[in-house]
N, C-alpha and C positions, 0 to 999 in steps of 0.2 A: 278364320276363328272358330269351329264348333261351338256354341256351348249344349250340353245335355239337362234334362231332367227329368224325374218322374213324381207321381202323384198319385192322389187318391180320390176322386170322383165319382159319384155318387156310386158309393163301393165297390169300384171299378180300378184295377190300377192303370196307369196311363205314363208315357214319354213324351217330352214336347221337347221344342230346338229353340233355342234363342234365349238368352236375357229378360224376362217378359218387363215391359213398360208400364209405369206408372199408369191406372185410369185408363191401358188398353187389354180388347180382348185375349182370351188364351186359347191357342189352337191345340190339340191336344191329338195325341193318338194311343187306341187300346193298345196292350201289351198283349193282349193273348198269348200267355205261352213262353213269347219273346225274348229267351236271355239276352240283358245289353250287354252284361260284364263277357260272356262269348263272345257277340259281335265284334266288339271294341279289338277285342286278340287277333281277329283275322287282319286287324292293320290295310284293309281294302279300304273300298272306296266307301266310311260311314258315312256319310250326309245320304247318298243314291240309296244308300240298304237302307235309312229311316226315313226314308220319302216314301220309299215302297212298299212301303205296309200302307194298307186301305183304313177305312174307318174313321178322318179325325172330327171331331166334335168342335163347338165353338164355343166358349164359357167367356158370355159376356161380362164386361168391365165390374158392371155390379153384384154380379155372380160369386166372385172369388173368393170370396169370406168360406166358399163354403167345398175350398180346394183347399190339398193337405198336402202339402211341397213332403217328400222322405229324404231325409239323407242319398245322397247319388250312389247307385248298385246295392244300396245294401241288402243283403240277404236276406230271406224270408226265416230262417234261422237267427237268433244271437248267434249261436258260438259261430258260426261259419265267417266270422268276420272278427278283425282284432283290432283294436286300438291303443297305438303306441305311440313314441316319439324321443325326442333325443331332447336334450336338455343343456343351456349355454355354450350355445352355439353359433354368437352372433361374436362378430366382433368387439361392439361395446362391452363386452361382458370377459373380453380375453384377459386371464394373469400368469405369473408365472406356475401359474398351479393348475393349468390348461391341458389336459390328457393327450395322444395324440387321438383319441377314437373316444366324443361326446359320450358320454354315463347313460343310458340305453332306457327307457321307463314303459313298463304294461299301463295304462288308463281302464282296462277292461275289454268286453265283446260288445259286440255292435250294438247293444241297447242300453252304451251309457252316452251316445250320440242324441244330443236335440236341435232340432231347428229352434228359426226366429219364433221366438214368441212362444217357447214352451218354457219351464225354469228347468234350472240348473240346480240339482242334489250336490250338499257338500255333509262332509260328516257334521256332529253338532259341537264335536269334539273338536274345530279346525283353531287354527294358531292365529292365523292370518289369511283371507284369502286375497288373491289378486287375480285379473283377467290376462290371459295371454294371447294379444295376435297374430293366429300363425297361416301360414301357406298351408294345407293338408295334401301330401301327397296317396294317391289312390292306387291300388296295385291288385293284380287280379291272378292267382296264380293256374297254371294252366293243367292240362292231365296228367302234363310230361314231370308236377313240382319244378315248374319255374317259375315264381312272380315278374307279372310283367308291368310296367308301365302302362298306363291308360290317362292318367288325367290329373287336373288336381282340381283344389276347392279353396276353401278359407275358413277357418275356424280359430272358438276358443279354448285354449287348454287353460280352464278352472284350476289356483292351484293352490294347497295350503301352502304358499311359499315362508307364512312362518314358522311351520314343523318344519323346514325343510334346514332354513335357518339355527333353528334352537338345537337340531340333532341331525347332520353334514349326512348322515347315515342312514337317513328317515324317506329318501328323496321317495323309495316306491309307494311310505302309505298316502307321502303329500299329494301326490300326481290321483290316488282315486276319487275324483271329483265327476261329475256327470262333464263333457264335450259338446262345447255347440258347434255347428257345423251347417254350413252355405248350401243347399239342395242343389247347385247348378256348377255341373263337372266340367272344368275347361277342358277340354280335346287337343292341347297342345302343353309344349313344354312349362316346367315351372317357371316363375314370372323375374327376373333378375334387381324388379323394383319393387317396389311396392309402398304407397303410404296410405296414410288415414289418420282418426282420431276416433279418442274413448271418450263417451261419458256416461259417466253414472250420475245415475241417480236414485233420491231419497225423500221421501213424505212426498212424490210430483212433483219435485223440483230439480236441474242437476245440483251437484254436491264437489265436482271433482273431472275436469275436462283436462287431457292432453295425448300429445302427435307422438307415433309411432311409424315407423321403417323398418320395411322387411325385406327379405329377397335374397332370391340365390346371389345376386352382388354383397351382401353385408354377412353371409356365412364367414366366419372363418375355417372352414373343412371344405372340402371339396367333395359335392353333391354324392356323385353316380359313386366315391370311394366308400364313405360310410353308409351308404344305402345297399352294397355288394358285399359290405362286412355283414351287418344286419341282416340279409338276405338269403347268406351263404347256411343260417343253418336248420339242420331237417325238421328240429321240433316246429318251425315254423309255417313250412309248407305243405302243408296237406290238399291238394287237390279240390278248386273249388274257393279258396277261402279269399277273402275281401281283407283286404293292410288298410288302413288312413295312418297313415303315418307324417304327428304333428311335426316339425324341423326345426321350433325354436322361434324364440321372440327377443323383439328390442325392450328397452324399458318398457315396466309398465307402474299404474296406480302405487304400485305398493312401491316404487324406487321413485317417487314423488313425495312419499311421506303421510299416504291415505292409508284410510284401513277401513276396507268393506266389512259390511253389517249387512244380517240378515236382511230378504225382501230391498234389497238394494236392487234396482234393474241395467243394467250394462249393455249397451251402446258401443258395437264398433261398424263404422265407417271406413269402409278400403275406398278409400273415392279412386284411388289410380282406375278402380279395377269395375265402378260403380257396383260394389256386394254392400250389404249391413245386414248385423246380426242383433239382434235385438233380445236377453234373454234376463230374465230375472232366477238374483241366486237365494235361495231355500236351502235352510237347515234341515239335515233331515235326522228324525227321531232316532236316540240311540236303537243301536242294535238287542235283542233280546240277548239272552243270557246266555255264552257258546262253550262256556266250562265246561273241561273234557273229565272235573271228579265226578266221584260217586255222590248223590243224593246224602 
């Protein structure tokens, strides 16, 4: 299994292979204009192609704080990426009203993605926020307008579940929060079984813990079917666009009766895959007046 990541080091863009080990040096290769998304579309020997790029540098373990990891394959312009997802996809959430195709939502463009350590912004008017530990599918749209699956990673789809519960037609508003994403792109099929733990800290100490289970095996829907339906719409298929699709979550801290607050720190340990995401939730300031009337 190949794992690919991108980062910035000393003001230059690099990529690396494998999950970096704690306390181990990082081996990075300069991108030098290489388009990793296009390379992955060739479906050739990706390992060999990447290892053929010369100029690897080594970052000592003690200097890794000078490296900034990036969301996988994130384009230079945020408008060339779309972040979206499906709601209530898991078997534990199925009820009599479950539709044949799950509800889809748009979280935003590429600039809503945050890696571990960055703040997750939510509207100041949020009713009740919750974390959602999810698999994130990554697609690159080729020159023929065909979206091609290139790999997956893991993320936190921060959601104002309180607003959705208050008005079920407000799903689109409930999802307009930042999303955390791991920088590691796993170049294989979406995992069937993922387990992990959520820890929420407040004022420097843990205030809620819980377990989660996700993966293709936990879905009520066939993944190929719902993705084929979504990616059949021409409006989504601009050549070169990268899609990050969150495929739904297990129960969250909200379902456990917990109320998240501004400045809470949320850590998702995807223990089955050795991936950790940790972010602080921050309420964004109210937007400036955007009324359409005359003064």
